[in-house]
MIMIZA-325520 format. One line per 10 residues: for each residue x, y, z of C-alpha. Coordinates in Angstrom, 3 decimals. Each point is the difference from the previous one (the first is absolute). Layout:
N
X/Y/Z; ... .
# end
This chain:
514
-0.089/0.035/-0.070; 1.566/3.331/-0.755; 0.561/2.617/2.623; -2.483/2.345/-1.095; -2.774/-2.764/0.285; 1.212/-0.892/3.595; -0.115/3.645/0.952; -3.489/0.473/-1.597; -1.107/-3.222/2.255; 1.628/1.287/3.082 .
-1.817/3.504/-0.660; -3.309/-1.797/-0.131; 0.584/-1.837/3.046; 1.217/2.946/1.872; -3.385/1.695/-0.842; -1.817/-2.924/1.842; 2.050/0.319/3.106; 1.885/-3.429/-0.803; 3.525/1.155/-0.758; 1.453/-0.447/3.292 .
-1.023/-3.652/0.207; 1.881/-1.419/-2.714; 3.064/0.831/-2.152; -1.666/-0.145/-3.464; 3.253/0.522/-1.759; 1.087/-3.412/1.196; -3.500/-1.453/-0.603; 0.368/1.171/-3.504; 3.033/-1.743/-0.529; -1.283/-3.192/1.620 .
-3.428/-0.215/-1.700; -0.708/2.614/-2.660; -3.104/-1.820/-1.092; -1.697/0.317/3.407; 0.808/3.753/0.300; -1.371/0.667/-3.410; -3.221/-1.717/0.972; -0.008/1.780/3.184; 0.593/3.287/-1.887; -3.005/-0.677/-2.273 .
-2.181/-0.857/2.769; 1.107/3.411/1.818; -0.788/2.030/-3.064; -3.419/-1.593/-0.487; -0.792/0.645/3.694; 0.779/3.722/-0.188; -1.941/0.464/-3.180; -3.034/1.956/1.310; -3.477/-1.228/-0.221; -2.755/2.095/-1.628 .
-1.113/0.708/3.662; 3.430/1.141/1.012; 0.258/2.303/-3.039; -3.083/1.800/1.063; 0.862/0.191/3.732; 3.324/-1.471/1.275; 1.973/0.752/3.062; -0.712/0.487/3.491; -3.154/2.253/0.557; -1.584/1.217/3.213 .
-3.775/-0.025/0.483; -0.537/3.202/-2.072; 1.600/-1.810/-2.878; 3.150/2.393/0.192; 3.452/-1.598/-0.797; 2.428/-0.454/3.073; 3.287/0.888/-1.232; 3.088/-2.123/-0.291; 1.812/2.238/2.582; -2.569/-0.890/2.629 .
0.271/-3.716/-0.939; 3.864/0.264/0.374; -0.335/1.408/3.615; -2.047/-3.116/0.821; 2.685/-2.293/-1.654; 2.682/1.600/2.298; -1.676/-1.399/3.139; -1.740/-3.199/-1.576; 2.101/-3.350/0.171; -2.360/-2.189/-2.007 .
-0.984/0.531/-3.810; -1.975/2.674/-1.291; -1.457/-1.158/-3.245; -1.305/2.327/-2.752; -1.636/-0.522/-3.155; 3.191/0.116/-2.053; 1.781/-2.751/2.319; 0.749/-3.678/-1.102; -1.995/-1.310/2.887; -3.222/2.368/-0.280 .
-2.106/-2.422/-2.045; 0.382/-3.060/2.301; -0.092/2.274/3.147; -3.438/1.446/-0.935; -1.590/-3.373/-0.632; -2.018/-1.739/2.802; -1.802/-3.468/-0.158; -3.155/1.194/-1.455; 0.546/0.847/-3.492; -3.344/2.093/-0.140 .
1.971/2.660/2.049; 2.136/1.969/-2.453; 1.295/3.032/1.640; 2.936/2.387/-0.811; 1.548/1.412/3.316; 2.230/3.058/-0.136; 2.562/-1.501/2.143; 0.407/-3.315/1.933; 2.006/0.290/3.128; 1.018/-3.630/0.912 .
0.913/0.358/3.528; 2.811/-1.999/1.918; -1.162/1.178/3.585; -1.942/2.489/2.183; 2.312/2.896/-0.804; -0.802/-0.277/-3.804; -3.734/-0.145/0.908; 0.252/3.155/2.072; 1.995/1.659/-2.934; -2.798/-1.005/-2.372 .
-2.830/1.120/2.039; 1.493/3.342/0.783; 1.013/0.522/-3.773; -3.757/-0.993/-0.982; -1.558/2.364/2.402; 2.357/2.952/-0.680; -0.671/-0.424/-3.774; -3.851/-0.633/0.489; 0.279/-3.474/-1.824; -2.544/-2.796/-0.128 .
1.313/-2.766/1.883; -0.500/-3.973/-0.327; 1.599/-2.378/2.349; 1.234/-3.390/-1.238; 0.398/-3.112/2.049; -0.776/-3.205/-1.710; -1.834/1.835/-2.743; -2.823/-2.778/0.014; -2.993/2.528/0.500; -2.464/-0.755/-2.683 .
-0.773/3.640/-0.471; 3.523/0.757/-0.493; 0.398/2.466/2.871; 3.724/-0.562/0.090; 0.479/2.206/-3.105; -1.058/3.418/-1.038; -0.030/2.311/-3.010; 2.783/2.696/-0.116; 0.779/0.045/3.711; 2.366/-2.085/2.053 .
-0.245/-3.736/0.978; 1.776/-0.600/3.460; 1.066/-3.535/-0.793; 0.797/-2.293/2.959; 0.710/-3.006/-2.073; 3.692/-0.093/1.103; -0.930/0.273/3.636; -0.537/-3.810/0.699; 1.791/-0.496/3.008; -1.354/-2.469/2.830 .
1.152/-1.038/3.388; -1.708/-2.597/1.898; 0.448/-0.300/3.924; -1.311/-3.412/0.566; 0.275/0.313/3.839; -2.210/3.183/0.016; -2.099/-1.518/-2.611; 0.386/3.207/-2.096; 0.867/0.849/-3.747; 1.205/3.453/-1.070 .
-0.850/0.398/-3.675; 1.106/2.910/-2.443; -2.829/1.427/-1.899; 1.078/-1.304/-3.494; -0.056/-3.755/1.084; -2.567/-2.329/-1.628; -1.775/-2.879/1.726; 2.514/-2.401/-1.589; 2.799/1.921/1.364; -1.613/-0.077/3.551 .
-0.863/-3.636/-0.035; 3.563/-1.030/-1.101; 1.388/1.601/3.109; -2.534/-1.011/2.621; -0.337/-3.508/-1.226; 3.272/-1.032/0.779; -0.950/0.595/3.641; -3.147/-1.907/-0.356; -1.988/3.337/0.364; -2.352/2.076/-2.251 .
-1.990/3.381/-0.138; -3.638/-0.406/-0.949; 0.271/1.719/-3.417; -1.533/-0.539/-3.382; -0.325/-2.944/-2.327; 2.581/0.837/-2.799; 3.749/0.532/0.566; 0.164/2.694/-2.556; -2.253/2.348/2.157; 1.897/2.883/1.703 .
0.058/-0.088/4.073; -0.662/3.742/0.058; -3.192/0.596/-1.930; -1.460/-3.503/1.337; 0.629/1.095/3.713; -1.251/3.604/-0.476; -3.219/-1.166/-1.450; -0.707/-2.753/2.513; 1.423/-3.080/-1.326; -1.961/-3.221/-0.388 .
1.586/-3.389/-0.940; 0.221/-3.666/0.988; 0.685/0.710/3.639; -2.690/2.552/0.455; -2.305/-2.101/2.058; 2.578/-1.447/2.433; 2.401/3.228/0.503; -2.161/2.972/-1.228; 0.598/2.424/-2.717; 3.608/1.292/-0.969 .
-0.751/3.375/1.335; -1.072/-1.640/3.472; 3.626/-1.501/0.086; 1.848/3.424/-0.617; 1.743/0.918/3.387; 1.519/3.283/-1.545; 0.418/1.828/-3.060; 3.050/2.234/-1.175; -1.489/2.787/-2.259; 1.014/3.202/-1.673 .
-2.981/2.460/0.150; -0.725/2.903/-2.378; 2.143/2.398/1.912; 2.930/-2.203/-0.776; 0.346/-1.280/3.777; 0.843/-3.446/0.681; -2.393/-1.192/2.877; -0.850/-3.224/1.800; -3.621/-1.010/0.485; -0.589/-2.625/2.696 .
-2.191/-0.818/3.038; 2.388/2.576/1.853; 0.879/2.603/-2.616; -2.433/1.919/-2.224; -2.911/-2.197/0.951; -2.325/1.779/-2.192; 2.120/-0.767/-2.888; 0.568/-3.560/1.110; -3.832/-0.363/-0.127; -0.375/1.572/-3.372 .
2.731/-2.089/-1.729; -1.680/-3.314/0.911; -2.369/0.033/-3.052; 0.076/3.702/-0.927; 1.938/-0.647/-3.215; 2.877/2.218/-1.442; -1.729/3.206/1.298; 2.457/1.099/2.711; 3.704/-0.291/-1.416; 2.694/-2.416/-1.474 .
0.165/-3.002/2.454; 3.780/-0.865/-0.185; -0.107/-2.977/2.374; -2.584/-2.213/1.934; 0.557/-2.024/3.052; -2.105/-3.069/0.172; -0.938/-2.611/2.591; 0.607/-3.368/-1.586; -1.574/-3.344/0.712; 0.950/-3.662/-0.137 .
-0.590/-1.102/-3.668; 2.039/-2.574/-1.686; -1.647/-2.882/-1.901; -3.670/0.656/-1.046; -2.692/-2.448/-1.597; -1.291/1.736/-2.994; -0.749/-0.006/-3.747; -2.965/-0.136/-2.305; -3.047/-1.984/-0.651; -1.457/0.236/-3.377 .
-3.532/-0.809/-1.585; -1.695/0.414/-3.352; -1.697/3.412/-0.452; -3.519/-1.586/-0.112; 0.342/-0.831/3.663; 0.864/3.446/0.993; -3.371/0.614/1.852; 0.174/-3.090/2.095; 3.766/0.621/0.633; -0.419/3.449/1.323 .
-3.047/-1.062/2.010; 2.092/-2.682/1.847; 3.071/2.677/0.274; -2.283/2.394/1.661; -1.466/-2.470/2.719; 3.419/-1.707/0.407; 1.664/3.442/0.731; -2.458/0.740/2.688; 1.127/-2.465/2.379; 3.763/-0.328/-1.312 .
2.656/0.249/2.705; 2.017/3.272/-0.011; 3.174/-1.742/-0.885; -1.692/-0.590/-3.468; -0.545/2.705/-2.521; -1.927/-0.814/-3.226; -0.622/1.889/-3.329; -2.177/-1.025/-2.798; 0.306/1.227/-3.734; -1.750/-0.249/-3.265 .
2.970/-0.366/-2.452; 1.382/-1.881/-2.932; 2.508/-2.866/0.404; 3.297/0.444/-1.922; -1.506/-1.957/-2.828; -2.688/2.421/-0.280; -3.000/-1.947/1.518; -2.342/2.091/1.943; 0.259/-1.093/3.624; -0.779/0.733/3.699 .
2.645/-0.318/2.508; 0.516/-0.227/3.670; 3.358/1.187/1.474; 0.913/-0.985/3.427; 2.714/0.670/2.534; 0.050/-1.583/3.428; 2.836/1.419/2.328; -0.326/-2.356/2.978; 0.980/-3.451/0.898; -0.112/-2.181/-3.187 .
-1.861/-2.598/1.351; -2.606/2.111/1.277; -0.093/1.574/-3.494; -0.560/-3.274/-1.563; -3.137/-0.458/2.075; -1.192/3.703/-0.486; 0.326/-0.403/-3.796; -1.470/-3.284/-0.326; -3.571/0.968/-0.667; 1.135/2.619/-2.550 .
2.132/-2.575/-1.830; -2.706/-2.562/0.022; -2.483/2.316/-1.397; -1.201/-0.724/-3.669; 3.083/-1.818/-1.299; 2.252/2.790/-1.249; 1.658/-0.524/-3.239; 3.372/1.489/1.435; 1.069/-0.229/3.807; 3.604/1.591/0.551 .
-0.394/0.463/3.711; 3.115/-1.156/1.824; 2.605/0.915/2.677; 2.158/2.896/-1.474; 2.278/2.762/1.210; -1.847/3.264/0.611; 1.851/2.014/-2.555; -1.076/-2.626/-2.367; -3.662/0.528/0.858; 0.563/3.701/-0.263 .
1.025/-0.383/-3.677; -2.542/-2.412/-0.904; -2.041/2.425/-2.039; 2.922/2.136/-1.482; -0.067/-1.455/-3.446; -3.689/1.098/-0.280; 0.809/3.562/0.325; 2.909/0.441/-2.240; 1.943/3.393/-0.633; -0.969/1.681/-3.178 .
-3.695/-1.019/-0.465; -2.963/2.501/0.315; -1.865/0.018/3.084; -3.222/1.706/1.569; -1.599/-0.856/3.288; -3.365/0.505/1.636; -0.837/-1.073/3.436; -2.258/0.167/2.963; -1.066/-1.786/3.222; -3.300/-1.719/0.172 .
-2.559/-0.194/2.773; 0.009/-3.750/-0.502; 0.899/-2.560/-2.651; -3.754/-0.861/-0.738; -1.226/-2.315/-2.532; -1.096/2.811/-2.329; 3.336/1.604/0.551; 1.707/-3.095/-1.390; -2.366/-0.433/-2.934; 0.957/3.645/-1.153 .
3.620/-0.618/0.555; 0.027/-3.159/-2.049; -2.265/1.495/-2.769; 2.242/2.788/-0.547; 3.180/-1.917/0.347; -1.108/-2.098/-2.891; 0.058/2.951/-2.152; 3.607/0.984/0.343; 1.567/0.582/-3.207; 3.382/-0.679/1.147 .
1.391/-3.466/1.477; 2.193/2.068/2.091; -2.875/1.797/1.753; -1.548/-1.427/3.277; -2.036/0.667/2.885; 1.349/-0.763/3.440; -1.991/-0.328/3.219; 1.987/0.437/3.340; -1.160/-0.801/3.680; 1.649/1.605/2.693 .
-1.364/0.087/3.709; 2.172/-1.429/2.748; 2.327/2.143/1.899; -0.231/2.910/-2.448; -3.726/0.288/0.788; 0.489/0.247/3.688; 1.992/3.187/-0.101; -2.275/3.108/0.614; -1.007/2.198/-2.940; 1.565/3.071/1.727 .
3.180/-1.661/1.236; 1.759/0.558/-3.589; -0.892/2.028/-3.160; -1.065/-3.341/-1.705; -3.676/0.067/0.743; -1.367/-3.302/-1.781; 0.305/-2.226/2.704; -3.215/-1.603/-0.037; 0.162/-0.780/-3.826; 0.221/-3.775/-0.644 .
-0.251/-0.367/-3.833; 1.878/2.129/-2.474; -0.700/-0.277/-3.638; 2.890/0.910/-2.413; -0.826/0.437/-3.882; 3.198/-0.328/-1.643; 0.220/0.745/-3.759; 3.183/-0.874/-1.686; 0.953/-0.098/-3.759; 3.011/0.415/-2.188 .
-1.226/1.893/-2.961; -0.337/4.020/0.830; -2.242/0.405/-3.122; -2.698/-2.289/1.940; 0.282/1.881/3.397; -3.580/1.772/-0.236; -1.815/-3.630/-0.275; 1.832/-1.345/3.113; -0.487/3.123/2.021; -3.865/0.012/-0.915 .
-0.115/-3.590/1.063; 1.371/0.685/3.421; -2.177/3.206/0.615; -3.347/-1.934/-1.118; 0.978/-2.811/2.391; 0.732/2.523/2.764; -3.379/1.650/-0.694; -1.677/-3.260/0.153; 1.203/-1.089/3.270; -0.654/3.488/1.553 .
-3.397/-0.699/1.446; 1.690/-2.717/2.219; 2.884/2.339/1.113; 0.391/1.353/3.452; 1.097/3.220/-1.547; 3.528/-0.343/1.530; 3.256/-0.500/-1.948; 3.518/-1.265/0.605; 2.388/2.572/-0.580; 2.885/-2.008/-1.967 .
-2.568/-1.325/-2.448; -1.140/3.382/-1.203; 0.875/1.175/-3.499; -0.892/3.341/-1.245; -3.195/0.722/2.199; -1.989/3.098/0.896; 0.362/1.901/3.343; -3.172/-1.627/1.295; 1.474/-3.640/-0.329; 3.288/1.212/1.569 .
-1.875/1.515/3.052; -2.081/-3.224/0.379; 3.118/-2.008/0.089; 0.930/2.153/3.130; -3.193/-0.465/1.308; -0.702/1.549/3.357; 3.658/0.838/0.304; 0.149/2.506/-2.682; -0.686/3.060/2.094; 2.744/-0.660/2.280 .
2.405/-0.710/-2.868; -0.718/3.275/-1.398; 1.140/1.578/3.218; 3.228/-2.022/0.070; 0.355/1.080/-3.548; -0.218/3.682/0.765; 2.604/-0.313/2.819; 2.653/-1.803/-2.057; -0.818/1.092/-3.727; -2.105/2.926/0.211 .
0.554/0.906/-3.818; -0.642/-3.526/-1.231; 3.476/-0.380/-1.336; -0.531/-3.831/0.002; -2.992/-0.139/-2.143; 0.754/-2.805/-2.336; -1.845/-2.709/1.961; -3.423/-0.884/1.130; -0.012/3.686/1.178; -1.184/1.336/3.152 .
-0.411/3.851/-0.143; 1.287/1.872/2.939; -2.833/1.160/2.438; -1.167/3.624/-0.710 .
# end
């Protein structure tokens, strides 16, 4: 490779803040083909899209460009990566799990620690920027991204420390459930958190957090002992039962309304090998399976969490499935699951002992990165026969084999916490309905979205009028208010104290009390 080409490549990578990581001159000598490909990829990545030609750059909430001199001042105090539209990493950094979300932030601040978070918050406030906070990036509405503003990206902050003697785990805000399970499992411990390993710990915990252990050990937010948080004024604070108690209350179910949580301290529980897996039946048996599921769950032990789903098998066959996880003694689990496994001769029975992290990743392949997703959800007064009929009828009309309807049953320990003890208000809700539209072709989006909306409208007569915060997509203010229930007014007061100007507004938003 001639020296001028080498210099050109080095110049490209300098622009993307990569020049200090590798000696590109030496790399060019060793592998010129690789660097030529990198050069092409880089040049393709910086070609402006039509959207960036029209807008481009970092803009404040009034649409005014923020100058490079101000960005350079942030760079001087920022240890992580500041990624802009012309940078090599930008296209990948702005992508999240849900391909339906296609946003172009002005800058992505990929933080390495609390000092970076403080610097990003102060920079955003001083320049009147729209702010999104990214943990795992798994929220279906894409609240981890924004247009033209700043994304405070915690994805590099994945540190986890488990204190097996104290039964606690300290977890940074960018960790996923897979990261957390990996560290706690070696001690035979676990945190009640979710059902998929790719989910971010932060968003899950702030919105409540249900999962396979919810009936035995409560919600994820019920197991938080303290939060480290940077609030809108750029101040680092601790929220616990001893410090900033009002903020501690609000963060347990109040969503991302109050700041950037950089670290969580969780209570952990003994969880090693569980008894779990799927039972699958033909779709024509969906009504009787769901009725048996309803009756079975009413008397199930708290060690057992069971969901049901109207879905398609990997081969494309319409089916109804029951997914179970028993977290107690395996011999007792065998007895507890015996009536369920003996019902109706399932065509597939994969229930078996497995490590808890394997249970947590059992459904990962059903929600791959890069597909389009649209969700609707609600809680039901009860899972009545009529409600079951409506669910089955509309699930049978799904136009994508990737779409499905999930019925989740809670109760147990989580239901015995008082409604006002934490910000999570939906303590008496037992059955949650999640309508999950998923497809691959963006040209077909409208038909799949309409399917989900029609099903949600059809089940509304059976709804309790309450909602689970973490399952909400783009919903109206009334729905978000209903998700907080009777705690909404108190949450408005906490919001006024810690974020009076609604700096953190890209969330299931609580407006400050007037």
